[in-house]
C-alpha positions as CSV (number, residue, x, y, z in Angstrom):
1,X,0.9,11.3,14.4
2,X,3.6,11.2,16.8
3,X,7.0,12.1,15.7
4,X,10.0,10.6,17.7
5,X,11.7,12.5,19.7
6,X,15.2,13.3,18.3
7,X,18.7,14.9,19.7
8,X,18.2,17.9,18.0
9,X,22.1,19.2,18.2
10,X,22.3,16.1,15.8
11,X,19.8,17.3,13.3
12,X,20.8,17.7,9.6
13,X,18.5,20.5,8.6
14,X,18.0,20.1,5.1
15,X,16.1,23.2,3.1
16,X,14.2,22.3,0.3
17,X,16.1,25.0,-1.8
18,X,19.4,22.8,-0.9
19,X,17.2,19.4,-1.7
20,X,17.0,21.1,-5.3
21,X,20.3,22.2,-5.7
22,X,21.7,18.9,-4.7
23,X,19.1,16.9,-6.8
24,X,20.0,13.4,-4.8
25,X,18.2,11.4,-1.7
26,X,19.9,12.1,1.7
27,X,21.2,8.6,2.8
28,X,19.9,8.2,5.9
29,X,17.4,5.2,7.2
30,X,14.1,7.3,7.8
31,X,13.8,11.2,7.1
32,X,10.9,13.4,9.1
33,X,9.3,16.0,6.1
34,X,8.5,19.5,7.5
35,X,5.8,20.7,5.6
36,X,4.7,24.1,4.6
37,X,2.4,24.1,7.4
38,X,4.7,23.3,9.9
39,X,3.6,19.9,10.4
40,X,5.6,16.9,9.7
41,X,5.4,13.5,8.3
42,X,7.8,10.7,8.7
43,X,8.6,9.0,5.6
44,X,11.3,6.6,4.3
45,X,13.1,8.5,1.9
46,X,12.3,11.5,-0.7
47,X,13.8,11.8,-4.4
48,X,14.0,15.0,-6.7
49,X,11.9,14.8,-9.9
50,X,11.8,17.8,-11.2
51,X,9.8,20.9,-9.6
52,X,8.1,17.9,-7.4
53,X,9.6,15.9,-4.2
54,X,8.7,11.8,-4.4
55,X,7.8,10.9,-0.7
56,X,8.8,7.1,-0.5
57,X,5.7,6.5,2.4
58,X,6.8,3.8,5.4
59,X,3.7,2.0,4.8
60,X,4.4,1.7,1.0
61,X,3.7,3.4,-2.1
62,X,4.8,7.0,-3.0
63,X,3.8,10.7,-3.1
64,X,4.5,13.5,-4.5
65,X,4.0,16.8,-3.7
66,X,4.8,20.2,-4.9
67,X,8.3,21.3,-4.0
68,X,6.4,24.6,-1.9
69,X,4.8,22.2,0.2
70,X,8.2,21.2,1.7
71,X,10.4,23.7,4.0
72,X,13.1,21.0,5.5
73,X,13.7,17.5,5.0
74,X,15.6,15.9,8.4
75,X,17.5,12.6,9.2
76,X,15.3,10.8,11.6
77,X,17.5,9.1,14.2
78,X,15.4,6.6,15.1
79,X,15.9,3.3,13.0
80,X,13.2,2.6,10.8
81,X,11.6,-0.8,11.1
82,X,9.8,-2.3,8.2
83,X,5.8,-2.0,9.4
84,X,4.2,-5.9,9.9
85,X,1.0,-3.8,8.8
86,X,0.3,-0.6,6.5
87,X,0.0,2.1,9.2
88,X,-1.5,5.6,8.2
89,X,0.2,8.8,8.8
90,X,-2.9,10.7,9.6
91,X,-3.2,13.8,11.6
92,X,-6.0,15.8,12.3
93,X,-5.4,19.9,10.8
94,X,-7.1,21.4,13.5
95,X,-5.8,20.3,17.1
96,X,-9.6,20.5,18.0
97,X,-10.9,18.2,15.4
98,X,-11.8,14.7,16.1
99,X,-8.7,12.2,15.7
100,X,-8.7,10.2,12.5
101,X,-9.3,7.0,13.6
102,X,-5.7,5.1,12.1
103,X,-7.7,1.8,11.8
104,X,-10.5,3.5,9.9
105,X,-8.3,5.0,7.8
106,X,-6.5,2.2,7.1
107,X,-9.7,0.0,5.8
108,X,-10.4,3.2,3.8
109,X,-10.0,2.7,-0.1
110,X,-7.0,5.3,-1.2
111,X,-6.4,5.8,2.5
112,X,-2.7,6.3,2.9
113,X,-3.3,9.1,-0.6
114,X,-6.3,10.6,2.0
115,X,-4.2,11.4,5.1
116,X,-0.8,12.4,3.0
117,X,-2.8,14.8,1.2
118,X,-4.9,16.3,3.7
119,X,-1.5,16.5,6.0
120,X,-0.3,18.2,3.4
121,X,-2.8,21.0,2.8
122,X,-3.7,21.0,6.1
123,X,-7.3,19.8,5.9
124,X,-8.8,17.3,8.4
125,X,-8.0,14.1,6.7
126,X,-11.4,12.3,7.9
127,X,-13.2,15.3,6.1
128,X,-11.7,14.5,3.3
129,X,-12.7,10.7,3.4
130,X,-16.2,11.5,3.9
131,X,-16.6,14.2,1.5
132,X,-15.3,11.2,-1.3
133,X,-17.8,8.8,0.5
134,X,-20.3,10.6,-0.6
135,X,-19.1,12.6,-3.9
136,X,-18.1,9.2,-5.5
137,X,-18.8,5.9,-3.0
138,X,-14.4,5.5,-3.9
139,X,-15.0,5.1,-7.4
140,X,-12.4,6.4,-9.3
141,X,-13.9,6.4,-12.7
142,X,-17.3,8.2,-11.6
143,X,-18.4,11.1,-13.3
144,X,-22.1,12.6,-12.9
145,X,-24.6,13.9,-15.4
146,X,-23.1,17.3,-14.9
147,X,-19.4,16.0,-15.5
148,X,-17.8,16.2,-12.5
149,X,-14.8,13.1,-12.4
150,X,-13.4,11.1,-10.1
151,X,-13.0,10.4,-6.6
152,X,-13.5,13.8,-5.5
153,X,-16.1,14.7,-8.1
154,X,-13.5,17.3,-10.0
155,X,-15.7,19.5,-12.1
156,X,-13.5,20.3,-15.9
157,X,-12.7,24.1,-14.7
158,X,-11.7,22.6,-11.4
159,X,-9.7,20.1,-12.9
160,X,-7.9,23.0,-15.4
161,X,-7.4,25.4,-12.1
162,X,-5.1,22.7,-10.7
163,X,-3.7,21.7,-13.5
164,X,-5.0,18.3,-13.7
165,X,-4.2,16.2,-16.9
166,X,-5.6,13.2,-15.9
167,X,-8.8,13.5,-13.4
168,X,-9.5,9.5,-12.7
169,X,-6.0,9.5,-11.4
170,X,-6.5,9.0,-7.7
171,X,-3.4,11.2,-6.5
172,X,-4.1,13.9,-8.4
173,X,-7.4,13.7,-8.3
174,X,-7.6,13.6,-4.7
175,X,-4.8,16.2,-4.4
176,X,-6.5,19.0,-6.7
177,X,-9.9,18.2,-4.5
178,X,-8.0,18.5,-1.5
179,X,-6.9,22.0,-2.2
180,X,-9.9,23.4,-3.4
181,X,-11.5,22.2,-0.2
182,X,-9.1,24.1,1.3
183,X,-9.0,27.5,-0.2
184,X,-12.9,27.1,0.3
185,X,-12.0,26.7,3.7
186,X,-10.0,29.6,3.9
187,X,-12.1,32.3,1.9
188,X,-15.8,31.0,3.7
189,X,-14.3,30.6,7.2
190,X,-16.6,28.0,7.9
191,X,-16.3,23.6,7.2
192,X,-19.8,24.1,6.6
193,X,-20.1,26.5,3.8
194,X,-17.1,25.5,2.7
195,X,-18.9,22.2,1.7
196,X,-22.0,23.7,0.2
197,X,-19.6,25.9,-2.2
198,X,-17.8,22.5,-3.5
199,X,-21.7,20.9,-4.0
200,X,-23.5,23.8,-4.7
201,X,-20.7,26.5,-5.8
202,X,-19.4,29.4,-3.9
203,X,-21.9,31.9,-5.3
204,X,-24.7,30.3,-4.3
205,X,-23.5,30.3,-0.5
206,X,-22.5,34.1,-1.0
207,X,-25.9,34.7,-2.6
208,X,-27.7,33.4,0.8
209,X,-25.0,34.5,3.1
210,X,-24.7,30.9,4.2
211,X,-25.2,27.7,3.6
212,X,-28.1,27.8,0.9
213,X,-31.6,26.3,1.0
214,X,-31.1,24.0,-1.4
215,X,-32.5,20.5,0.2
216,X,-29.6,18.6,-2.1
217,X,-26.9,20.9,-0.7
218,X,-28.1,20.9,3.0
219,X,-28.5,17.1,2.8
220,X,-24.8,16.4,1.5
221,X,-23.3,19.2,4.2
222,X,-25.2,17.6,6.9
223,X,-24.2,13.9,5.8
224,X,-20.3,14.9,5.3
225,X,-20.1,15.8,8.6
226,X,-22.1,13.4,10.3
227,X,-19.7,11.1,8.5
228,X,-16.8,12.9,9.6
229,X,-17.4,13.3,13.3
230,X,-17.9,17.3,13.2
231,X,-21.8,17.2,13.8
């Protein structure tokens, strides 16, 4: 996503703490959200709801984020224009990663949620898209014989860890799944190993010091990397 050039001297910087204190929506035509990852997201507006900040997306719909994910919100001096067609705000988490195809993300079920949650947690949205396709084929009510639930096939323990009340809610499911994937990438230091751990468990990856020699897991990792354009 390219953030429009702004007159920096005229910017009003609103720290997240100030947002909590104010408890109101800043009356501007559009806003630039600066995430704790230092990346930015252009939104139409925001509002405070308890410990969360609800972002109204430019292309329609809303996404709820923890306040800890947002560093500050800046008024966007460029006038907001209603889009003629839905547009995506997807940005690759890694500058070296393939640039997400906006048209592909637009055509992807839950593409807006995938793009926003991936951006918020610093994960390549194309990777998340590929994982969801392999895990559930975008079926929000999917449930495996092992008990994995929803779009990103959260196991009950994972849903509890990320405090997901309804694992079949797309926003909640994707948010938790992306957080879990990000934690695996951070701990294991490699996307392939993280995907293997998502499939077979972190213990299996540690046991074999890499992708375990399970046919299912190796096919799983290879397919997701290929769909994401990472291999």
